[in-house]
C-alpha positions as CSV (number, residue, x, y, z in Angstrom):
1,M,-13.9,-1.8,-23.0
2,S,-16.9,-2.8,-20.9
3,L,-17.1,-5.0,-17.8
4,D,-18.3,-7.8,-20.0
5,A,-15.7,-7.5,-22.8
6,T,-12.6,-8.1,-20.7
7,R,-9.3,-9.6,-21.7
8,N,-7.6,-12.5,-20.0
9,Y,-4.2,-13.1,-19.2
10,D,-2.0,-15.5,-17.3
11,L,-0.2,-12.9,-15.7
12,I,-0.7,-9.0,-15.1
13,V,2.6,-7.0,-14.1
14,I,2.3,-3.8,-12.6
15,G,5.2,-1.6,-13.0
16,A,7.7,-1.5,-15.9
17,G,10.9,-0.8,-14.0
18,P,14.1,-3.3,-13.9
19,A,12.0,-6.2,-11.9
20,G,8.6,-5.8,-13.9
21,M,10.3,-5.9,-17.3
22,T,12.6,-9.0,-16.3
23,A,9.7,-10.8,-14.7
24,A,7.5,-10.2,-17.8
25,A,10.0,-11.3,-20.4
26,T,10.9,-14.2,-18.2
27,A,7.1,-15.5,-17.8
28,A,6.5,-14.9,-21.4
29,A,9.4,-17.0,-22.4
30,Q,7.6,-19.8,-20.6
31,G,4.7,-19.5,-22.7
32,L,2.4,-17.2,-20.5
33,A,0.2,-14.6,-21.8
34,V,1.5,-11.3,-19.9
35,C,0.3,-7.9,-19.7
36,V,2.5,-5.2,-18.4
37,I,0.9,-2.0,-17.0
38,D,2.7,1.2,-16.2
39,E,1.9,4.8,-15.5
40,Q,4.6,6.2,-17.6
41,K,4.3,6.1,-21.3
42,A,8.0,4.7,-21.7
43,L,9.5,1.7,-20.0
44,G,12.1,1.9,-17.4
45,G,10.4,2.7,-14.2
46,Q,12.2,5.4,-12.0
47,I,15.9,3.9,-12.1
48,W,15.8,3.4,-16.1
49,R,13.4,6.4,-16.6
50,G,13.5,7.2,-20.4
51,I,16.2,4.8,-21.1
52,E,14.7,3.8,-24.8
53,G,15.1,7.6,-25.6
54,N,18.2,8.4,-23.8
55,A,20.3,5.2,-25.1
56,G,23.0,6.3,-27.3
57,T,22.6,9.9,-26.5
58,A,25.0,12.1,-24.6
59,I,22.5,12.3,-21.5
60,G,22.4,8.5,-21.5
61,R,26.1,8.2,-21.3
62,A,26.3,10.9,-18.7
63,L,23.7,8.9,-16.5
64,G,26.2,6.2,-16.5
65,P,26.5,2.5,-17.2
66,D,24.2,1.4,-14.7
67,Y,21.6,3.4,-16.4
68,L,22.3,2.1,-19.9
69,K,22.0,-1.3,-18.7
70,G,18.4,-0.8,-18.7
71,A,18.4,-0.8,-22.7
72,A,19.1,-4.4,-23.0
73,T,16.1,-5.1,-20.5
74,A,13.5,-3.0,-22.2
75,Q,14.6,-4.4,-25.7
76,A,14.1,-8.1,-24.3
77,L,10.7,-7.1,-23.2
78,R,9.8,-5.6,-26.4
79,Q,10.7,-8.8,-28.2
80,S,9.2,-11.2,-25.6
81,G,5.6,-11.0,-26.7
82,A,4.2,-9.4,-23.5
83,E,1.4,-6.9,-24.2
84,L,2.5,-3.4,-23.1
85,C,-0.2,-1.1,-21.8
86,L,1.7,2.2,-21.1
87,G,0.5,5.6,-20.0
88,A,-2.4,3.7,-17.8
89,Q,-3.2,4.1,-14.2
90,V,-4.3,1.0,-12.0
91,W,-7.0,2.3,-9.6
92,Q,-8.5,-1.0,-8.2
93,I,-7.5,-4.9,-8.0
94,E,-10.0,-7.1,-7.1
95,P,-9.7,-10.9,-6.0
96,G,-9.7,-13.3,-9.0
97,F,-7.8,-11.1,-10.3
98,R,-9.8,-8.2,-12.0
99,V,-7.6,-5.3,-12.6
100,F,-9.2,-1.8,-13.1
101,L,-7.1,0.8,-14.9
102,S,-7.4,4.1,-16.9
103,Q,-5.9,5.1,-19.9
104,D,-6.4,8.0,-22.3
105,G,-9.5,9.3,-19.9
106,R,-11.4,6.1,-20.0
107,S,-11.3,2.9,-17.7
108,R,-11.4,-0.5,-18.6
109,R,-10.9,-4.0,-17.0
110,I,-8.6,-6.8,-17.5
111,D,-8.5,-10.3,-15.9
112,G,-5.4,-12.4,-15.0
113,H,-4.8,-15.6,-13.1
114,A,-1.7,-13.9,-11.3
115,V,-0.6,-10.5,-10.6
116,L,2.8,-9.4,-10.0
117,L,3.3,-6.0,-8.2
118,A,6.6,-4.2,-9.4
119,T,5.8,-1.0,-8.2
120,G,9.2,-0.3,-6.9
121,A,10.0,2.1,-4.1
122,Q,9.0,5.8,-3.2
123,E,10.9,8.5,-1.3
124,R,10.6,8.3,2.3
125,P,8.2,11.0,3.7
126,N,10.4,13.9,4.7
127,P,8.5,16.9,6.5
128,F,10.6,19.6,7.9
129,P,9.7,23.2,8.3
130,G,9.1,25.0,4.8
131,W,9.2,21.8,2.8
132,T,5.7,22.6,1.1
133,L,7.3,26.0,-0.4
134,P,7.8,26.4,-4.0
135,G,11.6,25.8,-4.8
136,V,11.6,22.8,-2.5
137,M,11.8,19.3,-4.3
138,T,13.1,16.0,-3.5
139,V,16.1,14.6,-5.3
140,G,14.0,12.0,-7.0
141,A,12.0,14.6,-8.5
142,A,15.0,16.5,-9.8
143,Q,16.5,13.3,-11.2
144,I,13.4,12.6,-13.1
145,L,13.5,15.9,-14.8
146,L,17.1,15.4,-15.5
147,K,16.3,12.0,-17.2
148,T,13.0,13.0,-19.1
149,V,13.8,16.5,-20.4
150,Q,17.6,16.9,-19.5
151,S,16.6,19.7,-16.9
152,I,19.8,21.3,-15.6
153,P,18.9,24.0,-12.8
154,D,19.9,27.6,-13.8
155,G,21.7,28.3,-10.4
156,P,23.6,26.6,-7.8
157,V,21.3,23.9,-5.9
158,W,21.5,22.8,-2.1
159,V,20.9,19.2,-1.7
160,A,20.1,17.8,1.9
161,G,19.6,14.4,3.0
162,T,21.1,11.0,3.2
163,G,21.6,8.0,1.2
164,P,23.0,7.0,-2.2
165,L,20.7,8.7,-4.5
166,P,21.7,12.3,-3.2
167,L,25.3,11.4,-4.1
168,L,24.5,9.9,-7.5
169,Y,22.3,12.9,-8.6
170,M,24.9,15.6,-7.6
171,A,27.5,13.6,-9.6
172,Q,25.3,13.2,-12.7
173,L,24.3,17.0,-12.3
174,L,28.1,18.2,-12.0
175,D,28.8,15.9,-15.3
176,Q,26.2,18.1,-17.0
177,G,27.5,21.4,-15.9
178,G,25.1,21.9,-13.1
179,R,26.4,23.6,-9.8
180,I,25.8,22.6,-6.3
181,A,25.7,25.4,-3.5
182,G,26.2,22.8,-0.8
183,F,25.7,19.3,0.2
184,I,23.7,19.1,3.7
185,D,24.5,15.6,4.8
186,T,22.0,14.7,7.6
187,A,23.2,11.0,8.2
188,P,23.8,11.1,12.3
189,A,27.3,10.7,13.2
190,A,26.5,7.7,15.2
191,N,25.4,5.8,12.0
192,F,29.0,5.2,10.9
193,R,30.0,3.5,14.2
194,R,26.8,1.5,14.1
195,A,27.6,0.5,10.5
196,L,31.3,-0.4,10.9
197,P,30.9,-4.0,12.3
198,M,29.2,-4.8,9.1
199,A,31.9,-3.4,6.9
200,P,33.5,-6.5,6.0
201,S,30.5,-7.5,4.2
202,L,31.3,-5.0,1.6
203,L,34.1,-7.1,0.3
204,R,31.6,-9.5,-1.2
205,S,30.3,-6.6,-3.4
206,P,32.9,-3.9,-3.7
207,K,31.6,-2.3,-6.7
208,G,28.9,-0.5,-4.8
209,L,31.4,0.7,-2.3
210,L,33.8,2.0,-5.4
211,K,30.9,3.8,-6.8
212,G,30.1,5.5,-3.5
213,L,33.6,6.7,-2.9
214,S,34.0,8.1,-6.5
215,W,31.0,10.2,-6.3
216,L,32.4,11.7,-2.9
217,R,35.7,12.4,-4.7
218,K,33.9,14.0,-7.3
219,L,32.2,16.6,-5.1
220,R,35.6,17.0,-3.4
221,R,37.2,18.0,-6.9
222,H,34.4,20.7,-7.5
223,G,34.7,22.1,-4.2
224,V,31.2,21.2,-3.1
225,P,30.8,22.3,0.5
226,H,29.8,19.2,2.5
227,Y,28.2,19.8,6.0
228,K,28.1,16.4,7.8
229,A,25.8,15.3,10.5
230,A,23.5,18.5,10.0
231,H,20.3,18.7,11.7
232,G,17.4,21.2,12.3
233,L,17.1,21.8,8.5
234,E,14.5,24.7,7.6
235,A,13.1,26.3,4.3
236,I,12.4,29.8,4.5
237,G,10.7,32.3,2.1
238,D,7.8,34.5,1.6
239,G,5.9,32.8,-1.4
240,R,8.6,30.6,-2.2
241,L,12.1,29.3,-1.2
242,Q,14.6,32.2,-0.3
243,R,16.9,31.0,2.2
244,L,17.7,27.5,4.3
245,R,19.0,27.2,7.8
246,F,20.4,24.1,9.5
247,T,22.9,23.5,12.3
248,T,26.1,21.5,11.8
249,A,27.5,18.7,13.9
250,K,29.6,21.2,15.9
251,G,26.5,23.2,17.0
252,Q,27.1,26.0,14.2
253,R,23.6,27.4,13.0
254,I,24.2,28.4,9.2
255,E,21.8,30.4,7.1
256,A,22.2,31.0,3.4
257,E,20.3,32.2,0.5
258,A,18.7,29.6,-1.5
259,A,16.6,29.3,-4.6
260,L,16.3,25.7,-5.1
261,L,16.5,22.8,-2.2
262,L,16.5,19.2,-2.9
263,A,15.9,16.8,0.1
264,H,16.0,13.2,0.4
265,E,16.0,10.8,3.2
266,G,16.0,7.5,1.3
267,V,13.4,5.3,-0.2
268,V,10.9,2.8,1.3
269,P,8.7,0.1,-0.8
270,S,5.5,1.2,-2.4
271,V,2.9,-1.0,-0.4
272,H,-0.2,0.5,-1.2
273,M,-1.5,-2.0,-3.7
274,G,-0.4,-5.1,-1.7
275,M,-2.0,-3.6,1.5
276,A,-5.1,-2.9,-0.4
277,L,-5.3,-6.5,-1.5
278,G,-4.8,-7.8,2.0
279,C,-1.3,-9.0,1.8
280,A,0.2,-9.4,5.1
281,H,3.0,-7.1,5.8
282,D,5.6,-6.9,8.6
283,W,7.8,-4.2,10.1
284,R,11.5,-4.2,9.1
285,E,13.4,-2.2,11.7
286,D,16.7,-2.0,9.9
287,Q,15.0,-0.3,6.9
288,A,12.1,1.5,9.2
289,C,9.2,0.6,6.8
290,F,6.6,-2.1,6.1
291,V,7.5,-5.0,3.7
292,P,5.3,-7.5,2.5
293,R,5.7,-11.1,3.6
294,L,7.2,-13.3,0.7
295,D,8.2,-16.8,0.2
296,A,11.2,-17.7,-2.1
297,W,9.5,-16.9,-5.3
298,G,8.1,-13.7,-4.3
299,E,4.5,-14.8,-3.6
300,T,2.6,-12.8,-0.9
301,S,0.4,-14.2,1.7
302,V,-2.3,-13.9,-0.9
303,P,-2.2,-16.7,-3.3
304,G,-1.5,-15.7,-7.0
305,V,-0.1,-12.2,-5.8
306,F,3.6,-11.6,-6.2
307,V,6.0,-8.9,-5.3
308,A,9.5,-8.3,-7.0
309,G,12.0,-5.6,-6.8
310,D,12.2,-2.6,-4.3
311,G,8.5,-3.2,-3.3
312,G,9.6,-6.1,-1.2
313,G,12.4,-4.5,0.5
314,I,15.2,-1.9,-0.5
315,L,17.9,-3.8,-2.4
316,G,18.5,-1.8,-5.4
317,A,18.1,-1.9,-9.4
318,D,20.7,-5.1,-10.0
319,A,18.9,-7.1,-7.3
320,A,15.5,-6.1,-8.6
321,V,16.6,-7.6,-12.0
322,E,17.3,-11.0,-10.3
323,L,14.1,-10.7,-8.1
324,G,12.0,-10.3,-11.2
325,R,13.7,-13.3,-12.9
326,I,13.0,-15.4,-9.8
327,A,9.3,-14.0,-9.4
328,G,8.6,-14.7,-13.3
329,L,9.7,-18.3,-12.9
330,G,7.9,-18.8,-9.7
331,I,4.7,-17.6,-11.6
332,A,5.3,-19.8,-14.3
333,R,5.8,-22.7,-11.9
334,K,2.7,-21.8,-10.1
335,L,0.6,-21.7,-13.3
336,A,2.0,-25.1,-14.3
337,A,3.9,-23.6,-17.1
338,L,6.9,-24.8,-15.7
339,D,7.7,-27.9,-13.4
340,G,9.1,-27.2,-10.1
341,A,12.7,-29.0,-10.7
342,R,13.4,-26.9,-13.8
343,A,12.0,-23.9,-12.0
344,N,14.6,-24.3,-9.5
345,D,17.3,-25.0,-11.7
346,A,16.5,-21.9,-13.8
347,A,16.5,-19.7,-10.6
348,A,19.7,-20.8,-9.1
349,P,21.8,-18.4,-10.8
350,A,19.8,-15.4,-10.1
351,R,19.6,-16.4,-6.3
352,K,23.5,-16.7,-6.2
353,V,23.8,-13.2,-7.7
354,L,21.2,-12.1,-5.2
355,R,23.0,-13.1,-2.2
356,K,26.1,-11.2,-3.4
357,L,24.1,-8.1,-4.1
358,A,22.2,-8.1,-0.7
359,A,25.6,-8.6,1.2
360,M,26.2,-4.8,1.5
361,R,22.6,-3.9,2.4
362,P,23.0,-3.9,6.2
363,F,26.1,-1.8,6.1
364,L,23.9,0.7,4.0
365,D,20.8,0.6,5.9
366,A,22.7,1.2,9.1
367,L,25.0,4.1,7.5
368,Y,22.0,6.1,6.1
369,R,19.5,5.5,8.7
370,P,17.3,8.9,8.7
371,R,18.0,11.1,11.7
372,P,15.1,10.8,14.4
373,E,13.6,14.3,13.3
374,V,12.5,12.7,9.9
375,F,10.1,10.7,11.8
376,L,9.2,13.1,14.6
377,P,9.0,16.6,13.1
378,A,8.5,19.8,15.1
379,P,4.8,20.2,16.2
380,D,4.1,23.1,13.6
381,T,5.6,21.3,10.6
382,V,2.8,20.3,8.1
383,V,2.7,16.7,7.9
384,C,-0.3,15.9,5.7
385,R,0.1,18.1,2.6
386,C,-3.3,16.9,1.2
387,E,-5.2,18.0,4.3
388,C,-3.0,20.6,5.9
389,Q,-2.5,18.8,9.1
390,S,0.6,19.5,11.3
391,A,2.4,17.5,13.5
392,G,1.0,18.9,16.5
393,A,-2.4,18.2,15.3
394,I,-1.6,14.6,14.7
395,S,0.1,14.2,18.3
396,A,-2.8,16.0,19.9
397,A,-5.3,13.6,18.3
398,A,-3.1,10.6,19.6
399,A,-3.1,12.2,22.9
400,R,-6.8,12.2,23.0
401,G,-7.0,8.4,22.3
402,A,-6.4,8.0,18.7
403,R,-4.0,4.8,19.0
404,D,-3.4,4.1,15.2
405,P,-3.1,5.9,12.0
406,N,-6.7,5.2,11.1
407,Q,-8.0,6.6,14.2
408,V,-6.1,9.6,13.6
409,K,-7.4,9.6,10.0
410,I,-11.0,9.8,11.4
411,A,-10.1,12.6,13.9
412,T,-7.9,14.7,11.5
413,R,-8.4,13.6,7.9
414,A,-4.7,13.0,7.8
415,G,-4.3,10.5,5.0
416,M,-7.6,10.9,3.5
417,G,-6.3,13.0,0.7
418,P,-5.4,12.1,-2.8
419,C,-2.2,10.3,-2.0
420,Q,-3.9,8.2,0.6
421,G,-1.1,8.5,3.1
422,R,2.0,7.9,0.7
423,Q,3.6,11.5,2.0
424,C,2.4,11.3,5.6
425,G,1.5,7.6,6.7
426,Y,4.9,6.9,8.3
427,T,4.9,10.2,10.0
428,V,1.5,9.6,11.3
429,A,2.4,6.2,12.8
430,A,5.6,7.6,14.1
431,L,3.9,10.4,16.1
432,V,1.1,7.9,17.0
433,A,3.8,5.5,18.4
434,Q,5.6,8.4,20.5
435,A,2.4,9.6,22.0
436,H,1.6,6.1,23.5
437,G,5.3,4.8,24.1
438,Q,5.2,2.0,21.7
439,P,7.5,0.9,18.9
440,M,6.7,2.5,15.6
441,G,6.0,-1.0,13.9
442,S,3.4,-1.9,16.3
443,V,0.9,1.0,15.6
444,G,0.2,-0.4,11.8
445,Y,-0.5,1.6,8.9
446,L,-3.5,3.5,7.1
447,N,-6.0,1.3,5.6
448,I,-5.9,1.6,2.0
449,R,-9.0,1.6,-0.3
450,A,-10.0,1.9,-3.8
451,P,-9.7,3.9,-5.9
452,L,-5.9,3.5,-5.4
453,K,-5.6,6.8,-7.5
454,P,-7.7,9.6,-8.2
455,I,-10.0,9.0,-11.2
456,T,-12.9,11.1,-12.7
457,L,-16.6,10.1,-12.8
458,G,-16.3,10.2,-16.5
459,E,-13.5,7.5,-16.2
460,A,-15.5,5.3,-14.1
461,R,-18.7,5.9,-16.4
462,A,-16.6,4.2,-19.3
463,L,-16.7,1.0,-17.7
464,G,-20.4,0.6,-18.4
465,E,-20.1,1.6,-22.1
466,A,-19.8,-1.0,-24.8
């Protein structure tokens, strides 16, 4: 499709996870013309990845009832009348709104009166010595393989990190006959003391607490070694992972053979598209990340640009559904498809559920806050994988006068690669902040520019073809 032959929608939703699917179906029910774009060729996002194919199968049942809930949401979207554009990659959004995307090797443009960014979260950048070795992956990547191709590692797996996801993945892996060599729990011991005053909030939403306890019980039943408050993680090998080292809370240095190490230090909102559009973002100290500034309907500081789900702050899949419903109603309200009073009435149940779901988040944020070395790795650790820049090189650039991540990027190329800082941006900011004795949130983030994702010259040329 050429630039002159564009398709117009009331709403363009980017992301077909819990928030995006719910928002699209909600907006379509109010009579809006909706298009949903997602990079994957199937609905579900990361949380419900592959849900339509897995529902009703053994793997679907093994992934649990929270995963299977996605089937009803996907079906509702299919029946809503919204147009689906799957297997497509958005690489630019211009005011107005003009959305440029590539699909099947060709780029085209679609236009909309409003845009909803439902791009979810990404795993927090977690550089440590040896993390670039083959055989070292993230827990999220391993879970994708489990959901999409039912991949169960042949040998025992080491899991290192903190947060609910490692516990969930290990429980799912054990249910599928997988083996775990050990769980290197990197949450600092002080985290529990910080979280304890917030524990009464769990009573408002005990389901999440019970799930976490059930995962831990499963690890104990299977005899999985659990090393608490571990630090100093290293992956070692010649050409690929062969061993790992870490230090326990009691100071014992442990070295073990390893063929596969899965690491995870929580998730952060995916903010690149919003930042590229100029949406205001604020630093959240409790979650140690930037989040877009949103109103009660999920609208950003840029009129017509909305955010729903974990892209607006980490709350989880159930909350993302409610946030998607609220955003869908808010967009219908903004585009005059629904009057204010009816929108408020329709959103009230979702807001009530959302308050309950959000009650336990402060406890989780305190309990699973990453250890300091996640933000400030050792000097010889590779931080920017795209440009092979180390923590030491970034700190040296900051010491020479670079006062924000963009000045570091000019000096070292860190953050200039294909991922545009998705895997190094927070670490670069932390190292700059340390060099200048400033809070991490005060030094800002990398400037994000188009193309948001790499495209070929051939894909770009297709824009001018009839």
